[in-house]
C-alpha positions as CSV (number, residue, x, y, z in Angstrom):
1,M,120.0,54.1,103.9
2,T,119.6,50.6,105.3
3,L,117.0,49.5,107.9
4,A,119.7,49.5,110.5
5,A,120.7,53.1,109.9
6,S,117.1,54.2,109.5
7,T,115.7,52.6,112.9
8,S,119.2,53.7,114.4
9,S,118.9,57.2,113.3
10,S,115.6,58.1,114.7
11,N,115.6,60.4,117.7
12,P,113.1,59.2,120.3
13,V,114.0,62.3,122.3
14,L,112.7,64.6,119.5
15,N,109.7,62.5,118.7
16,T,108.3,62.6,122.2
17,A,109.0,66.3,122.4
18,V,107.0,66.9,119.5
19,F,104.3,64.6,120.4
20,A,104.5,66.1,124.2
21,V,103.7,69.7,122.5
22,F,100.7,68.7,120.8
23,V,99.4,67.0,123.9
24,A,99.9,69.9,125.6
25,I,98.4,72.6,123.2
26,T,95.0,69.9,122.9
27,L,94.9,69.5,126.6
28,Y,94.8,73.3,127.2
29,V,92.1,73.7,124.1
30,V,90.1,70.8,125.8
31,Y,90.5,72.5,129.3
32,R,89.3,75.9,127.7
33,A,86.4,74.2,125.7
34,S,85.2,72.6,128.7
35,S,84.2,75.7,130.6
36,R,80.4,75.4,129.5
37,N,80.3,71.8,129.7
38,Q,77.4,71.6,131.9
39,S,74.3,69.6,130.6
40,R,73.9,66.3,128.8
41,A,73.6,68.3,125.5
42,D,77.0,69.8,126.1
43,Y,78.6,66.7,127.4
44,Y,77.1,64.2,124.3
45,A,76.7,66.7,121.6
46,A,78.6,69.7,122.3
47,G,75.4,71.8,122.6
48,S,75.1,71.3,118.8
49,S,77.2,74.5,118.6
50,F,79.4,73.4,115.6
51,T,79.1,74.6,112.2
52,G,79.1,72.5,109.3
53,R,82.5,73.2,108.2
54,Q,83.9,72.5,111.7
55,N,82.0,69.4,112.3
56,G,83.1,68.4,108.7
57,I,86.7,68.9,109.8
58,A,86.4,66.8,112.9
59,L,84.2,64.1,111.1
60,S,87.5,63.5,109.0
61,G,89.5,63.8,112.0
62,D,87.3,61.1,113.6
63,F,87.5,59.0,110.4
64,L,91.1,58.9,109.3
65,S,92.6,56.6,111.9
66,A,96.1,55.3,111.8
67,A,95.1,52.7,109.3
68,S,94.4,55.3,107.0
69,F,97.7,57.3,107.6
70,L,99.7,54.6,107.9
71,G,98.1,51.2,106.7
72,I,97.0,52.7,103.2
73,A,100.4,54.3,102.4
74,G,102.2,51.0,103.1
75,A,99.5,49.2,101.2
76,I,100.0,51.1,98.5
77,A,103.7,50.7,98.8
78,I,103.8,47.0,98.9
79,H,100.7,46.1,96.8
80,G,100.5,49.1,94.4
81,Y,97.3,49.5,92.7
82,D,95.3,47.3,94.8
83,G,96.4,49.2,97.9
84,F,94.4,52.5,96.5
85,L,91.3,50.5,96.4
86,Y,91.0,51.1,100.3
87,S,91.0,54.8,99.6
88,I,88.4,54.4,97.2
89,G,85.9,52.4,99.4
90,F,86.4,54.7,102.4
91,L,85.5,57.8,99.8
92,V,82.5,56.3,98.2
93,A,81.3,55.6,101.7
94,W,80.4,59.3,102.5
95,L,78.0,59.1,99.5
96,V,76.0,57.0,101.4
97,D,76.2,58.9,104.5
98,L,75.2,62.3,102.4
99,L,72.3,60.7,100.6
100,L,70.5,58.2,103.1
101,I,71.8,59.2,106.8
102,A,73.2,62.5,107.9
103,E,69.8,64.8,107.5
104,L,67.2,62.5,108.5
105,L,69.5,61.0,111.4
106,R,69.9,64.7,112.6
107,N,66.2,65.6,112.4
108,T,65.2,62.2,114.3
109,G,67.5,61.6,117.2
110,R,69.0,63.8,120.0
111,F,72.4,62.0,121.3
112,T,73.0,58.5,120.0
113,M,72.0,55.8,117.5
114,G,69.5,54.3,120.1
115,D,67.5,57.4,119.9
116,V,66.4,56.8,116.1
117,L,66.2,53.0,116.1
118,S,63.9,53.5,119.3
119,F,61.7,56.2,118.1
120,R,58.7,54.3,117.3
121,M,59.9,51.0,118.6
122,K,59.5,49.6,122.3
123,Q,62.1,51.5,124.0
124,R,64.2,49.1,126.4
125,P,64.8,46.2,124.2
126,V,66.0,48.3,121.2
127,R,67.8,50.5,122.9
128,A,69.6,47.8,124.7
129,A,70.3,46.2,121.5
130,A,71.6,49.5,119.9
131,A,74.0,49.9,122.9
132,T,75.3,46.3,122.9
133,S,76.0,47.1,118.8
134,T,77.6,50.3,119.7
135,L,79.9,49.1,122.3
136,I,81.1,46.2,120.5
137,I,81.9,47.9,117.3
138,S,83.7,50.7,119.3
139,F,85.8,48.3,121.4
140,F,86.8,46.4,118.6
141,Y,87.9,49.8,116.3
142,M,89.5,50.8,119.8
143,L,91.5,47.7,120.1
144,A,93.1,48.1,116.8
145,Q,94.0,51.8,117.3
146,M,95.5,50.8,120.8
147,A,97.1,47.8,119.5
148,G,98.6,49.9,116.5
149,A,100.0,52.4,118.8
150,G,102.1,49.4,120.3
151,G,103.3,48.3,117.0
152,L,104.3,51.8,115.8
153,I,106.4,52.4,119.3
154,A,109.1,50.3,118.1
155,L,110.0,52.4,114.6
156,L,109.1,55.8,115.7
157,L,110.3,56.2,119.4
158,N,112.7,53.3,118.8
159,I,111.6,51.6,122.1
160,H,111.6,47.6,122.0
161,G,110.4,45.1,124.1
162,G,106.8,44.2,125.7
163,F,107.0,46.4,128.5
164,G,108.2,49.7,126.9
165,Q,105.6,49.2,124.3
166,A,102.7,48.4,127.0
167,L,103.8,51.6,128.9
168,V,103.1,53.8,125.9
169,I,99.9,52.2,125.0
170,G,99.0,53.0,128.9
171,V,100.0,56.5,128.2
172,V,98.1,57.1,125.1
173,G,94.9,55.4,127.0
174,L,95.2,57.8,129.8
175,I,95.6,60.9,127.8
176,M,92.5,59.9,126.0
177,V,90.4,59.3,128.7
178,L,91.3,62.6,130.1
179,Y,90.4,64.3,127.1
180,V,86.9,63.1,127.3
181,L,86.5,63.3,131.1
182,V,87.4,67.0,131.0
183,G,86.5,68.2,127.5
184,G,83.3,66.0,126.8
185,M,82.3,66.1,123.0
186,K,83.0,69.8,122.6
187,G,86.7,69.3,123.6
188,T,87.2,66.0,121.6
189,T,86.0,67.7,118.8
190,W,88.6,70.5,118.9
191,V,91.0,67.8,119.3
192,Q,89.8,66.0,116.2
193,I,90.0,69.4,114.1
194,I,93.5,70.3,115.2
195,K,94.4,66.7,114.6
196,A,92.9,66.5,110.9
197,T,94.7,69.9,109.8
198,I,97.9,68.8,110.9
199,L,97.3,65.4,109.4
200,I,96.2,66.5,106.0
201,L,98.7,69.5,106.2
202,C,101.7,66.9,106.6
203,A,100.5,64.7,103.7
204,V,100.1,67.7,101.6
205,L,103.8,68.8,102.5
206,M,105.0,65.4,101.9
207,T,103.3,65.0,98.5
208,V,104.8,68.4,97.2
209,F,108.2,67.2,98.3
210,L,107.9,64.1,96.7
211,F,106.9,65.8,93.5
212,G,109.4,67.9,93.2
213,K,111.8,65.2,93.7
214,F,110.6,63.5,90.8
215,G,110.4,66.6,88.5
216,F,107.1,67.3,89.4
217,S,105.9,64.2,87.1
218,F,103.5,61.6,88.4
219,S,105.0,59.4,85.3
220,N,108.4,59.5,86.7
221,L,107.3,58.9,90.2
222,L,105.6,55.7,89.0
223,S,108.3,54.4,86.9
224,S,110.8,54.6,89.7
225,A,108.7,52.8,92.2
226,A,107.8,50.3,89.6
227,A,111.7,49.7,89.1
228,K,112.6,49.3,92.8
229,S,109.5,47.2,93.6
230,P,109.7,43.3,93.4
231,M,106.5,43.0,91.5
232,G,108.2,45.4,88.6
233,D,105.5,46.9,86.6
234,K,102.5,44.7,88.2
235,L,102.9,47.2,91.1
236,L,101.0,49.5,88.6
237,E,98.0,47.2,87.6
238,P,95.0,45.7,89.4
239,G,95.2,42.3,91.0
240,G,98.4,42.7,92.8
241,Q,97.0,41.6,96.2
242,Y,93.6,40.4,95.2
243,G,93.6,39.0,91.9
244,S,95.7,35.6,92.6
245,S,92.3,33.5,92.6
246,G,88.3,33.4,92.4
247,T,88.5,33.6,96.2
248,T,90.7,36.4,96.9
249,K,88.9,38.7,94.1
250,L,85.7,37.8,96.1
251,D,87.1,38.9,99.3
252,F,87.9,42.0,97.8
253,V,84.6,42.6,97.0
254,S,83.5,41.4,100.4
255,L,85.8,44.0,101.8
256,A,84.8,47.1,99.7
257,V,81.0,46.3,100.7
258,A,81.9,46.4,104.2
259,L,84.0,49.7,103.7
260,I,81.2,51.5,102.0
261,L,78.5,50.6,103.8
262,G,80.0,50.3,107.1
263,A,81.1,53.7,107.5
264,A,77.8,55.1,107.1
265,A,76.6,53.0,110.1
266,L,79.6,53.5,112.5
267,P,78.4,54.9,116.1
268,H,81.3,57.3,116.3
269,V,80.4,58.8,112.7
270,L,76.7,59.0,113.2
271,M,77.1,60.7,116.7
272,R,78.7,63.8,115.2
273,F,75.7,64.6,113.3
274,Y,74.2,65.8,116.6
275,T,76.9,68.4,117.3
276,V,75.5,70.7,114.5
277,P,72.4,72.8,115.1
278,N,70.3,71.6,111.9
279,S,70.0,69.3,109.1
280,K,71.6,71.8,106.6
281,E,74.4,71.8,108.5
282,A,74.7,68.1,108.7
283,R,74.6,67.9,105.1
284,R,77.5,70.7,104.7
285,S,79.4,68.5,107.4
286,V,79.6,65.6,105.1
287,V,80.6,67.5,102.1
288,W,83.4,69.1,104.0
289,A,84.4,65.9,105.5
290,T,84.3,64.0,101.8
291,S,86.5,67.1,100.6
292,C,89.4,66.7,103.1
293,M,89.2,63.3,102.8
294,F,89.4,63.4,98.9
295,V,92.7,65.4,99.3
296,F,94.1,63.1,102.0
297,Y,93.5,59.9,100.1
298,L,95.2,61.6,96.8
299,C,98.2,62.3,99.0
300,T,98.2,58.8,100.2
301,L,98.9,57.3,96.5
302,V,101.7,59.9,96.2
303,I,103.3,58.9,99.4
304,G,102.8,55.5,98.8
305,F,104.4,55.1,95.5
306,G,107.1,57.6,96.9
307,A,107.7,55.0,99.5
308,A,108.2,52.3,97.2
309,A,110.5,54.5,95.1
310,L,112.6,55.8,97.8
311,V,112.5,53.2,100.6
312,G,111.8,50.0,98.8
313,A,109.7,47.0,99.9
314,D,112.2,44.9,101.5
315,E,113.2,47.8,103.8
316,I,109.4,48.5,104.9
317,K,108.7,44.5,105.2
318,G,111.6,44.4,107.4
319,A,110.8,47.3,109.6
320,P,109.2,46.6,113.4
321,G,105.9,48.0,112.0
322,G,105.9,45.9,108.7
323,E,103.6,47.8,105.9
324,N,102.8,50.6,108.6
325,S,106.1,51.8,108.5
326,A,106.1,53.0,104.9
327,A,105.2,56.9,105.7
328,P,107.5,57.0,108.8
329,L,110.3,55.5,106.7
330,L,109.7,57.8,103.7
331,A,109.7,60.7,106.2
332,L,113.1,59.5,107.5
333,H,114.5,59.2,104.0
334,I,113.3,62.7,102.9
335,G,113.5,64.7,105.9
336,G,115.7,62.9,108.6
337,T,114.8,63.1,112.4
338,V,112.9,66.3,112.3
339,L,110.5,64.9,109.9
340,L,110.3,61.6,111.5
341,G,109.5,63.5,114.6
342,I,106.8,65.3,113.0
343,V,105.1,62.1,111.3
344,S,105.5,60.3,114.8
345,A,103.5,63.1,116.6
346,V,101.0,62.9,113.9
347,A,100.3,59.2,114.0
348,F,100.2,59.3,117.6
349,A,97.8,62.3,117.4
350,T,95.6,60.5,115.2
351,I,95.5,57.4,117.3
352,L,94.6,59.6,120.4
353,A,91.8,61.8,118.4
354,V,89.9,58.3,116.9
355,V,90.0,56.9,120.4
356,A,88.9,59.7,122.2
357,G,85.8,60.0,119.8
358,L,85.2,56.1,120.2
359,T,85.3,56.5,123.8
360,I,82.8,59.3,124.1
361,T,80.4,57.4,121.8
362,A,80.6,54.2,124.0
363,S,80.2,56.2,127.0
364,A,77.3,58.0,125.8
365,S,75.7,54.7,124.3
366,F,75.9,53.2,127.8
367,A,74.8,56.1,130.0
368,H,72.0,57.5,127.6
369,D,70.4,54.3,126.3
370,V,71.2,51.7,129.1
371,Y,71.4,53.9,132.2
372,A,68.9,56.5,131.3
373,N,66.6,54.8,129.4
374,I,66.5,51.2,130.6
375,F,67.4,51.1,134.3
376,K,65.9,54.7,134.9
377,R,63.1,54.3,132.5
378,G,63.8,57.8,131.0
379,K,63.5,59.7,134.5
380,A,67.2,60.0,135.1
381,E,68.7,63.2,136.3
382,P,70.8,64.7,133.9
383,A,73.8,65.1,136.2
384,D,73.6,61.6,137.2
385,E,73.6,60.8,133.7
386,V,76.8,62.8,132.6
387,R,78.5,61.2,135.8
388,V,77.5,57.5,134.5
389,A,78.9,58.8,131.3
390,R,82.1,60.1,132.6
391,L,82.5,56.7,135.0
392,T,81.6,54.6,131.8
393,A,84.4,56.5,129.7
394,V,87.1,55.4,132.7
395,V,85.9,51.9,132.3
396,V,86.0,51.9,128.4
397,G,89.4,53.5,128.4
398,A,90.7,50.7,131.1
399,M,89.3,48.0,129.1
400,A,91.1,49.5,125.8
401,I,94.3,49.8,127.5
402,V,94.4,46.2,128.4
403,G,93.1,45.1,125.3
404,G,95.6,47.0,123.1
405,I,98.6,45.6,125.5
406,L,97.4,42.1,125.1
407,A,96.8,42.5,121.2
408,N,100.1,44.2,120.5
409,G,102.0,42.1,118.0
410,Q,98.8,40.2,116.6
411,N,97.4,40.8,113.1
412,I,95.4,43.8,113.7
413,A,94.2,44.4,110.3
414,F,91.2,42.5,110.9
415,L,89.9,44.5,113.6
416,V,89.4,47.6,111.7
417,A,87.6,45.7,109.1
418,L,85.6,44.0,111.5
419,A,84.5,46.9,113.1
420,F,83.4,48.3,109.7
421,A,81.7,44.8,108.8
422,V,79.7,44.7,112.2
423,A,78.7,48.1,111.7
424,A,77.1,47.6,108.3
425,S,75.7,44.4,109.5
426,A,74.1,45.3,112.8
427,N,73.3,49.1,112.2
428,L,72.8,50.0,108.5
429,S,69.9,47.4,108.2
430,T,68.0,48.7,111.2
431,L,68.6,52.3,110.3
432,L,67.4,52.3,106.8
433,F,64.4,50.2,107.6
434,S,63.5,52.3,110.5
435,L,63.8,55.6,108.7
436,F,61.7,54.3,105.5
437,W,60.2,51.1,106.0
438,K,56.5,52.1,107.7
439,R,55.9,48.3,108.4
440,F,59.3,47.9,110.1
441,T,58.5,46.8,113.9
442,T,60.7,46.1,117.3
443,T,60.9,42.5,116.5
444,G,62.4,43.1,113.1
445,T,64.8,45.7,114.7
446,L,66.2,43.2,117.1
447,W,66.4,40.4,114.6
448,G,68.4,42.8,112.5
449,I,70.7,43.9,114.8
450,Y,71.5,40.7,116.8
451,G,71.0,38.6,113.5
452,G,73.6,40.8,111.8
453,L,76.0,40.9,114.8
454,I,76.2,37.2,115.4
455,A,76.6,36.5,111.7
456,C,79.5,38.9,111.4
457,L,81.1,37.4,114.6
458,V,80.6,33.8,113.8
459,L,81.9,34.0,110.3
460,V,85.0,35.9,111.3
461,F,85.7,33.5,114.0
462,F,85.9,30.6,111.5
463,S,87.6,32.6,108.5
464,P,91.3,32.4,107.6
465,V,91.8,35.5,109.8
466,V,91.6,33.4,112.9
467,S,92.7,29.9,111.9
468,G,94.0,28.0,108.8
469,S,96.5,30.6,106.9
470,P,100.1,31.6,107.6
471,D,99.1,35.1,109.2
472,S,96.1,33.9,111.1
473,I,96.1,34.8,114.7
474,I,96.0,31.5,116.1
475,K,98.9,29.6,114.6
476,G,99.5,25.7,113.7
477,V,95.5,24.9,113.8
478,D,92.9,25.1,111.1
479,F,89.3,25.3,112.1
480,H,88.0,27.6,109.5
481,W,85.3,26.7,107.1
482,F,84.4,30.3,105.9
483,P,86.8,31.1,102.9
484,L,86.7,34.8,102.9
485,K,88.7,37.2,105.5
486,N,86.0,39.9,105.6
487,P,82.0,38.4,106.4
488,G,80.6,41.8,105.0
489,L,79.5,40.0,101.8
490,V,77.3,37.5,103.6
491,S,76.5,39.0,107.0
492,I,75.3,42.5,105.6
493,P,72.6,40.9,103.3
494,F,71.9,38.6,106.1
495,S,71.0,41.4,108.5
496,F,68.7,43.2,106.1
497,L,66.9,39.6,105.6
498,C,66.6,39.1,109.3
499,G,65.3,42.6,109.6
500,F,62.4,41.8,107.1
501,L,61.6,38.3,108.2
502,G,61.2,39.7,111.9
503,T,59.0,42.3,110.8
504,V,56.9,39.8,108.6
505,F,56.9,37.0,111.2
506,G,56.4,39.1,114.2
507,R,53.3,39.4,116.0
508,E,53.2,43.2,116.8
509,K,52.1,45.6,114.2
510,A,53.9,49.0,113.4
511,D,52.2,51.9,114.8
512,P,51.5,54.0,111.6
513,R,50.9,57.3,114.0
514,K,54.5,56.8,115.2
515,H,55.8,56.3,111.5
516,A,54.0,59.4,110.2
517,E,55.7,61.5,112.8
518,M,59.2,60.2,112.2
519,E,58.8,60.5,108.7
520,V,57.7,64.5,109.3
521,R,60.4,65.0,111.6
522,S,63.4,63.5,109.8
523,L,62.1,65.3,106.3
524,T,61.7,68.7,107.8
525,G,63.2,68.9,111.3
526,I,59.9,69.9,113.0
527,G,60.3,68.6,116.7
528,S,63.7,67.7,116.7
């Protein structure tokens, strides 16, 4: 099947109908879930009413973005072994959450990451820094999802041209804002549970079909993929994408560090731990999330090599979505327009659920940390705080729509990696120091957050991602001096160093009583 036949045989009406059914069902669920959505705890944390199993499935739905479903499958189809390394990085990241973050965070905070960081520090500057970090990370992650939606439209719905794609980005953004305004965290969580179930089920069914097509032999599948790939047998060996030079190998190490450490500091992931009643359920959440993602990422391995064997690298690269089109094209090859319609619905459901999670996190951080605790000095009325959160969700949604339209067609892969790198650089060092180092101070917190944040953004701006390489955002100019595409290897240690130096050279001393209270609460849950 040629590329022309592939794209022309897609059925936009069917794809849109399947997606509309998903939206209708989830909007109904969101409406029903919103009936008891009255207080701050209901809006921000779903009243801590979800079990560990439910929250774990929702966590996987929050984390498995379009980049996971489409990007990793495409990377495996084109680059082989090196593409699967993304999956390994994402999975290992959850061990950091399980062992160091989930239980302590659930016991110490109430609604946002700012609650934990400001527990024994000066409230206003630390909450301002935490909110700044959360909003920047959420915006970059959201921008990537919305721009990714525009890129997928051309293939999945056969809509070409800037206006059509911009219109669909706007529709996706409006539905996402509606989820958040009506359902709050409870409605958003149910959307993520439904989406995760459909996504994993879709991946498993495609995997079983592919195994059947190759005689239930993984070796046959790999041999066919290598035979059709321009890389030949090197598709199955390390180094296809990152092995060409010392710099690319170092770039992979930097990317791996950012993925592993960034996932444990993403604000929309951390906020999910407040939707369960206690730390035991928080731990169960991580176990369930890891199990779901383990199954999913194993399936992407088969789907990626299946796309290489049945579709071929040339057709994938030539499609409107590039590497991201591997899974949809594979669905079209093995199941025709019906399966493509299902995959298109799953892809858009993925984008909707992830962006809804990011929106509620950004709006909660602004309303709770900035409005209630900085402007109102902790004396805001709960109803006013929720109203500000809803207004913020509308503003964030509008910014995401505009940003997604402007970034449509650009190199968006770096935005996701940047969000992980910023999260690890700005948040992880301060979270770990706050939880485990009794001498840590407000100055150290501010130095750690702003130092890591600024270092990360500066290094990305002067990297090959922005200028100086064929796939840079700005073509025809070269002002890069930092050789790596991902800054994590430098910016993450730098943020730990900033936090340490700010504490050592700062004038104020840590309050031992506040540290003792935080330690008891984080380990036992007393008072949480």
